[in-house]
C-alpha positions in Angstrom: 59.3 12.1 -59.7 58.4 13.8 -56.3 54.8 13.5 -57.3 55.0 9.7 -57.0 53.1 9.5 -53.7 50.1 11.3 -55.2 50.2 9.6 -58.6 50.9 6.0 -57.7 48.2 3.3 -57.6 47.4 2.3 -54.1 45.1 0.0 -52.1 44.0 0.8 -48.5 44.1 -2.9 -47.7 47.9 -3.2 -48.4 51.1 -1.7 -47.4 53.1 -1.5 -50.7 55.3 1.4 -49.8 56.3 3.7 -46.9 53.4 6.1 -47.9 51.0 3.4 -46.7 52.2 3.2 -43.2 50.5 4.9 -40.2 53.8 6.4 -39.1 54.2 8.1 -42.6 50.7 9.4 -42.6 50.8 10.6 -39.0 54.2 12.4 -39.5 53.8 13.7 -43.1 50.1 14.3 -43.2 47.7 13.7 -46.1 49.0 13.7 -49.6 48.1 16.7 -51.8 48.9 17.8 -55.3 51.3 19.3 -55.9 53.4 17.7 -53.2 54.3 20.4 -50.7 56.7 18.3 -48.6 59.6 15.8 -49.1 60.3 12.9 -46.9 64.1 12.3 -46.1 65.6 9.3 -44.3 69.0 10.0 -42.5 71.5 7.1 -42.9 75.0 6.6 -41.4 77.2 3.6 -41.8 81.0 3.0 -41.7 82.8 2.1 -44.9 86.5 1.5 -45.7 88.0 4.6 -47.2 90.8 2.7 -49.0 91.3 -0.8 -50.3 94.1 -1.3 -47.8 91.6 -0.9 -45.0 93.8 1.7 -43.2 90.9 4.2 -42.6 87.2 4.1 -42.3 84.7 6.8 -42.6 81.0 7.2 -41.8 79.1 8.9 -44.7 76.0 10.6 -43.4 73.4 10.8 -46.2 69.8 11.4 -46.9 67.7 9.1 -49.0 64.7 10.9 -50.5 61.7 8.7 -49.6 59.4 10.8 -51.7 60.9 9.4 -54.8 59.6 6.2 -56.5 61.1 3.1 -54.8 63.4 2.3 -57.8 64.9 5.8 -57.6 65.5 6.2 -53.9 68.8 4.3 -53.6 70.4 5.3 -57.0 73.6 7.2 -56.2 72.5 10.2 -58.2 69.5 10.7 -55.9 71.3 10.2 -52.5 72.5 13.5 -50.8 75.8 13.2 -49.0 75.5 15.3 -45.9 78.8 14.9 -44.1 81.7 12.5 -43.5 82.4 11.5 -39.9 85.7 9.9 -38.8 85.2 6.3 -37.8 88.0 6.3 -35.2 86.1 8.4 -32.6 84.9 6.5 -29.4 81.2 6.0 -29.3 79.1 8.3 -27.3 79.9 12.0 -26.5 82.8 12.3 -29.0 80.5 11.3 -31.9 77.5 13.1 -30.5 79.1 16.5 -30.9 79.2 16.0 -34.7 75.5 15.1 -34.8 74.5 17.9 -32.4 76.4 20.4 -34.6 74.7 19.2 -37.8 71.3 19.3 -36.1 71.8 22.9 -34.7 73.4 24.4 -37.8 72.0 22.4 -40.7 69.0 20.2 -40.0 66.9 22.6 -37.9 66.9 25.1 -40.7 65.7 22.5 -43.3 63.0 21.3 -40.9 61.7 24.7 -40.2 62.4 26.7 -43.3 62.8 24.1 -46.1 66.4 25.1 -46.9 70.0 24.1 -46.2 72.8 26.5 -46.7 76.0 24.6 -46.6 79.5 25.3 -48.1 77.9 28.0 -50.4 75.3 25.7 -51.8 71.6 26.1 -51.3 69.4 23.0 -51.3 65.6 23.6 -51.5 
């Protein structure tokens, strides 16, 4: 499924997917076969942890944009990255979590193509 960008039909006159945008093409470069890179979108949003509404969490997850559109948002294709407490004040208290993740997890995947987290290796 990761070869979707190369194999899909396209028309230079239309934007039918994220692959057709100038931002994607400038950042990701030209498409090749086999695909040698994967585009990820980082998403964070608060959700209630329990039906009683007593606690909220912020799951931070990656959506794999390189997959076909119908596969990107299926739960089995979304990678949960971390859970953040929602009761932290905005600004610096939350920023420390993002800074830690960037320094210890995301920089490695950006530069080396791997994440080592909790004894799991994602390539």
